[in-house]
Structures are given as structure tokens and as C-alpha cells.
N, C-alpha and C positions, 0 to 999 in steps of 0.2 A: 119795297120787297120784290116787285116784279123783276128788278135787275138780277136777282139771284137765280132766276129761271135760265138766264144765259150762261151762268157760271159753268155748268157741266160741259156745254158746247165749247166754251173758250178753253177749258182745261184739256179737252180731247184734241182740239186743233193745235194748241201749243205743244202738247206731248208728241203728237204726230210729227210736227215740224222739227222738234228737237231730235227725235229719234232718227229722222232722215238725215238731218244735218250732221249728227255725230256718229252715224252708222259706220261700221267697219267695212273694209273691202278686202278682196284677195287679189293682190297685184301680180300680173303676169311675170313669170320668170322664164319658163320655156313651156313646151307643149306637154310636159309632165307635171308641172308644179306651179304653185302660186304662193305668195308671201302675204300673211295676215299683217294688219297694222301693228301688232305687238311683236313682229319679227318671227313668229312661228311659221312653219311651212306645212303646206298640204302637198304631199308628193306621192304620185301613183306609179312612179317609174318601176318599182319592184313588182307591180302587178301585170304589166304588159308583156306580151310575147314579142320576141324580136326575130321570129322565123317566118313572118308573113302569114301566121295563123292567128285567129282571134283567141284571146284568153278566155272569153266567155262566148261559147258558140251555140247557135241554134236553140235559144231559150224561147219557149212558146208563150205568147201573150193572149189575152182574152179577145183581141180583135181578129184572131185566127191566123196570125202571121208568126213566123219565127224571127228572132233578132240576135245578131252577133255584135259583140263590142270588144275592142282592144284598147285600153288606155295607152297613151304615149306614142305607140309605134303603129305604123300602118300595117294592114293585112289585105289579103286578096281572097275573095270568096265569090266564085262565079263572075257576074258582071260588076261586082264591087271591087274596085281597084284602088290601091293606096288609101284604103278606107279606115275610118275610126269606128264607124257603125254601119250595119247593113240590115236591111229588111228582106226576108225570104218568104216567098209564098208558101201556103200550106202544103202544096205538093212538091215543094223544093225546086220548081222549074224556073222561077223568076226571082231576080234579086234587084233591090233598089238601094243605091248608096244614100245613106242618111247624113253622113258627115265625113269630111276629109280630115285626115290625121293632122294636117297642118293648119286647120281652121280653128284650133282650140282657143276659147276665151273663158273667162271666169267671172262669176258674180257670187256675192255672199248675201243671203236673204235675212241675216240676223241670227239664224240658227244653223243653216247648212250652206256649204259651198256647192256650187253647181258648175260642172264642166259643160260647156256649150260647144256644139259643132254645127256646121252647115255644109251643104253640097249642092251645086247646081249642075244639072245634067245637060246633055247636048240639046235638048229642046227648050232650055231656059227655065225649067222648073226647079225651084230651090226648096230643099227639105231641111228642116232644123231638128236637132235632137238636144234635149236637156237631161243631163245625168245628175241626179241629186245624190250627193255623197252623205251617207249616214254613218256617224262615228260609232264604232263598236270596239270598246276597249278590252273585250274578253279575249281577243286574239284568235277567234274562230276564223276559218277560211272565208274569204270574201264571198258575199252573196249578191249575185246579179239578178235583178227582177225588172223585166220590161213591162211597162204599162201599155205600150203600143201607141197608136195614133190618137192623141188626146184632142186634137183639132186638125183642121185640114192642113196636111203637110207638116205638122208639128208633132213630135214624138217625145215620149218621156220614159226614162229609165231611172232605177235607183240602184245604188251600189253601197252595200253595207260592209264596212271593213275598218280595221284599225288604222289604215292609211288615210281615212277620212278625218281622223283626229289630228289636232295640231301636233306636229312633230311625231306623229304615230309611226311613220316609216322612214327609213334612211333613204339615201340617194339611190339605192338599188344597184344592180350589177352594171358595170360599164357597157356601153353599146358594143356589139360585135363589129369587127373591122369592116364587114360587108353589109351590115344592117344600117337602117336609117338612124340618124342621130338627131335628137330633138334640138332644134335651133332656137336660140333666143330671138324674140320678136324685135325687129329693128326699132330704134327710137326715132320716131318721126316728129317729135315735138320740138326738136332743136334745143332741148334742155337735158342736163345730166341729173336733174333732181328727180329721184324716184320715190320720194317720201310722201307725195300727194299734196293736197292743199295745206296751206299754213294755218296755224292756230288763229292768226289775225283774220284770215279770210273766213274761217268758221265762225268766229265771233261776229263779224260783220253780217254774215248770212243769218245768224240767229237773231241779231238785233232787228234786221230788216223784216224777218218773219214775224217777230213779236209786234212790230209796228203795223204790219198788214193785218194781223189778227185783231189788234186794238181798234183800227179804223173800221174794219168790216163788222166786228161784233158790236162796236159802239153805234155805228150807223144803223144797223138792224134794230138795236134797242130803241134809239131815239125815234126812228120812223115807225116802228111797230107798236111800241108801248106809249110813247109820248106824242105820237102823231106829228112829229116835227117835219117841216119841209124846207127846202132850200138850204142856206148855210146853217140854219138852226139844227139840221140833221147831223152836223159834225159833232162828234162826242166832245163834251166839255168846251163848247164853242166860246163861252164867256172867258174861260182861262186863256185859250189860244188867241183870242182877240186882244187880250191884254198883254201878251208877250212882247210885241214891239214897244209898247210904252214902258214895260219893265226893263227892256234892254236899254232904251234911251235913258231912263232914270239911272241905270247902272253906270252908263258912260258919264252922265252928268256928275254923279257922285265921285267917280274915279278922277275926272279932270279937276273937280273942285279940290281934291286932296293934293293933286300934283301941281295945279296952278291956282293958288288962292285968288279969289275974286272972280273966277270963271263962273258964269251964272246960266249959260244956255248952250244947248247943242243945236246947231242949225240942221 
């Protein structure tokens, strides 16, 4: 009965590994949009200003700073040049660039898509900002909420909008002739396959994960409960020790059927 104590642990480990293995992603299309695994799009191009001003300007956060953000297209505000996001001091005298418009990348956490940006200043300091997109199907105007600096040089915003919903917004207006145009990220992998890893690879990863869980959980049980040591700590060691003999017997049986009179396998 002691073995059942490990069952919840095994279930949690297997569930976590399967969730990671089969989790969705949002694949880069351009600095405005990404594509989900089911083909739906997350596209913020209709929200960004194309006149070098931020669509969401000078929003105050609890850390005492103001923050500006413009999806897709760069803006300029004080010392923030060609920026996607900017931090402004409380007295409006200082500005710090948090992300370059061309640095966009995406992740999907299982619930929300995140737009990620980074910027390195002339002194070599790199700042990063994570914009969590929150789907709002009500059609209300987009709501920008900066949380400020959540850890050293790492900043967090949220953006609640229908454009955060899959296929919630169209492609937006075409870029102006003089404005910046979102450029597709170059393919550096040497492959034209944009579909991600194959089903076969996913299955191999899942099987390998299950084998690891089996070995780890089984070894913990045999060593902790049965007090086994050495090779006896291997789960089901008797069975695995018999496998070579079973394989040999299988070959012997097969050859006896193919070649009557065959009696041994060297």
C-alpha cells in the first residue's frame, strides 16, 4: 500500500511534462503579430500609432514612474528614440527606453500571449518589458495598465483589448509611406518549415519524459520504502534482468519456426 503514496507525485509530474510538451506557442509573423498553433492570429497593428507618438502615453504606475507604450510602431518621447516602451520619471525630466520596437518577441503561457521587448543603452544596461495581453471580447477601448519595475530592470505591463483574442482584430490600416513598416523576422534556421516540431518529435519527447518519471519515481520508492540499494533500487529489477533472456528465447522460437532443427542461439 505504500506504493500508492507516490501516485499523486507521479500524476503531477506526468501532467506537468505533458502540458509542457503539448503546450501551444505563438509564432512570430512580424513585430505586430504572431500566429497560434491552430492558425489564429494575435494582431495589434490596429492599436499602434504611426506618427512617432505612443498610443498609450504617460500612464502612472505604483512605483512612482510614468510609462508609455506603442504596439507595432516606434515612437519618440524625450530620450526614448525608436522605442516600443518608455519609462518617465515622476517629474517628467528623465526618460529610460525599456524596449526597442524592432526587438519584439512572443510567448504563450497557456492562457495569455505576451509581447516581449528589450533595449540596451549606451552604458550596456539592458532593460526588458513584458506586456501581458488580456482578451476582452466586449469591444471596449483598449486598457493599458503598467505594473512598473517588477524586478531589477524588468518591467511588466498589461493590455486588455479585443485584439488580444485570437482573430480579434484585423490587419489594421496599411503603414504610411513615410512611417516605419513592420518587417518580418528573417529565417535563420535554414528551413522553410514554420509549423514547429513534428508530431513524431512530440511523441518521442513524451515517451522519454514518461521513462524518466518511471525511473525517478520507482527508484525513490524502492530506496525509500523497500530500503533497496545498488541495482536492487532499479524499479522492477527482476523483470528488467529477465528481458535479455526473453529476447533470446524469442529469437530461438523464431529461428526454430524458420529453420526446423535449429536448437540454440550463440
